[in-house]
C-alpha positions in Angstrom: 125.6 -2.4 -87.2 124.4 -5.1 -89.6 123.1 -8.1 -87.8 122.8 -11.5 -89.5 119.5 -13.3 -89.3 119.4 -16.5 -87.2 120.0 -19.9 -88.8 117.7 -22.9 -88.5 119.0 -26.3 -87.8 116.2 -27.7 -89.9 115.1 -26.0 -93.0 111.4 -25.7 -93.8 110.1 -29.1 -94.9 107.5 -31.7 -94.7 107.5 -33.7 -91.4 106.3 -37.2 -90.8 107.2 -37.3 -87.1 107.8 -34.8 -84.2 110.9 -32.7 -84.7 113.0 -30.1 -82.9 114.5 -26.9 -84.4 117.5 -25.1 -83.0 118.2 -21.5 -83.7 121.7 -20.0 -83.8 123.1 -16.5 -84.4 126.3 -14.6 -84.3 128.2 -14.4 -81.1 126.7 -12.1 -78.6 123.3 -11.9 -80.3 120.0 -12.6 -78.6 117.4 -14.5 -80.6 113.7 -13.9 -80.6 111.1 -16.1 -82.2 107.4 -16.6 -82.8 104.9 -18.6 -84.8 102.7 -15.6 -85.9 105.5 -13.0 -86.8 104.1 -10.7 -84.1 104.4 -12.0 -80.5 108.2 -12.7 -80.3 109.7 -14.3 -77.2 113.4 -14.9 -76.3 114.8 -18.1 -77.6 116.1 -20.3 -74.8 115.9 -23.9 -76.0 115.2 -26.0 -79.1 111.7 -25.6 -80.4 109.5 -28.7 -80.5 107.3 -29.1 -83.6 104.4 -31.5 -83.6 102.0 -29.6 -85.9 102.1 -27.6 -89.1 103.6 -24.1 -88.3 105.9 -21.4 -89.5 108.7 -20.2 -87.2 109.8 -16.6 -87.5 113.0 -15.4 -85.8 115.4 -12.5 -85.7 118.6 -11.7 -83.9 119.5 -8.6 -82.0 122.8 -7.1 -80.9 123.0 -3.9 -78.9 119.6 -2.7 -80.1 120.2 -3.5 -83.8 117.9 -6.1 -85.2 118.4 -8.5 -88.2 115.7 -9.1 -90.8 113.2 -11.7 -89.8 114.0 -15.2 -91.1 111.3 -17.9 -91.4 110.8 -21.6 -92.1 107.6 -23.5 -92.7 107.1 -27.0 -91.4 104.1 -29.1 -92.7 103.3 -32.0 -90.4 101.8 -35.1 -92.1 98.2 -36.0 -91.5 97.6 -39.7 -90.5 94.7 -41.6 -92.1 93.4 -44.8 -90.6 92.7 -46.6 -93.9 92.8 -46.2 -97.7 89.2 -45.0 -98.0 90.0 -42.1 -95.6 93.1 -41.1 -97.7 91.2 -41.2 -100.9 88.7 -38.7 -99.5 91.5 -36.4 -98.5 92.6 -33.3 -100.4 95.6 -33.8 -102.7 97.7 -31.2 -104.6 100.0 -31.1 -107.6 102.9 -30.5 -105.3 101.9 -33.2 -102.8 100.6 -33.1 -99.3 102.5 -35.1 -96.6 100.5 -38.0 -95.3 100.7 -41.3 -93.4 98.2 -44.0 -94.3 97.6 -47.1 -92.2 96.6 -50.1 -94.3 96.3 -53.8 -94.8 95.9 -54.1 -98.6 96.7 -56.6 -101.3 98.9 -55.8 -104.2 96.5 -56.1 -107.1 98.7 -55.1 -110.0 102.0 -53.4 -111.0 102.8 -50.8 -113.7 105.9 -50.7 -115.8 107.5 -47.9 -117.7 108.9 -48.2 -121.2 112.2 -49.6 -119.8 110.4 -52.3 -118.0 111.0 -50.8 -114.6 108.2 -51.1 -111.9 107.0 -47.5 -111.3 103.5 -48.0 -109.9 101.7 -50.4 -107.6 97.9 -50.7 -107.0 97.0 -51.8 -103.5 93.4 -52.9 -102.8 91.8 -52.6 -99.4 88.2 -53.7 -99.5 86.6 -51.8 -102.4 89.2 -49.0 -102.4 92.4 -48.9 -104.5 95.5 -46.9 -103.6 97.9 -46.1 -106.4 101.6 -45.7 -105.6 103.8 -44.0 -108.1 107.4 -44.4 -107.2 110.7 -45.7 -108.7 111.7 -47.4 -105.4 108.8 -49.8 -105.0 110.1 -52.8 -102.9 110.8 -56.1 -104.6 108.4 -57.9 -102.3 105.5 -55.8 -103.5 104.4 -58.6 -105.9 100.8 -59.3 -107.0 98.9 -61.1 -104.3 101.1 -60.1 -101.4 99.6 -58.2 -98.5 101.0 -54.9 -97.4 100.4 -54.2 -93.7 101.4 -51.3 -91.5 101.7 -47.7 -92.6 103.2 -45.9 -95.6 104.3 -42.2 -95.5 104.6 -40.1 -98.6 103.2 -37.2 -100.6 99.6 -37.4 -101.7 99.4 -35.9 -105.2 96.8 -35.0 -107.7 98.5 -35.5 -111.1 96.2 -34.3 -113.8 93.2 -35.8 -111.9 94.9 -39.0 -110.9 95.4 -39.4 -107.1 98.7 -41.1 -106.3 101.1 -41.6 -103.3 104.6 -40.6 -104.2 108.0 -40.3 -102.6 107.0 -43.2 -100.4 108.7 -44.3 -97.2 108.0 -48.0 -97.0 109.8 -48.7 -93.7 106.6 -48.7 -91.6 105.0 -51.6 -93.5 105.7 -55.2 -94.4 104.7 -57.1 -97.5 104.1 -60.8 -97.3 102.2 -63.7 -98.8 98.6 -63.9 -97.5 98.1 -66.2 -94.6 94.9 -68.3 -94.5 93.3 -69.5 -91.3 94.1 -73.1 -92.3 97.8 -72.2 -92.7 97.9 -70.5 -89.3 96.3 -73.6 -87.7 98.8 -75.9 -89.4 101.8 -73.7 -88.2 100.4 -73.6 -84.7 100.0 -77.4 -84.6 103.5 -77.8 -86.1 105.1 -75.6 -83.4 103.2 -77.4 -80.7 104.5 -80.7 -81.9 108.0 -79.4 -82.1 107.8 -78.1 -78.6 106.5 -81.5 -77.4 109.3 -83.3 -79.2 111.9 -81.1 -77.5 110.6 -81.9 -74.0 110.5 -85.7 -74.5 113.2 -87.6 -72.7 
């Protein structure tokens, strides 16, 4: 009997957060899985992934086994600042990373069509280059980007760049000076006082 290999609910991919993978097989088949392609155990529930790994699995029906199917999951490494990311290894294909930052947009790069395709963020003495066709409109020179960015850390012919970026974990806004913060606090206090007056 020819037994089909199990299916994975999530194909091998880069991951930026914990994920789960479900394995399914033909009716009546038992599924066995492992992360080393040797010590297989019976599959009973979705598999939690919180680190880089490869999952191997096969199905068995009445003593007949399928070929072993596999899927590789690469978990993103988190870096606490731009300097730490710049010191990390990059590849031509891209390594999944998450970088925490509070950096100023120093300049933008345009392609021949006038589209923004790169942004240079400065944090201290370090500059992070983003190469992406979906750079948010509020990434303008002088604005501060704060939070975390997720993407692929690439080495393109010797140039380090963050590509395929997920911007949802960061905000970009005009810089706030201590004087401006004090003014806003005083204005809010005055407004509150005015509301409570008879």
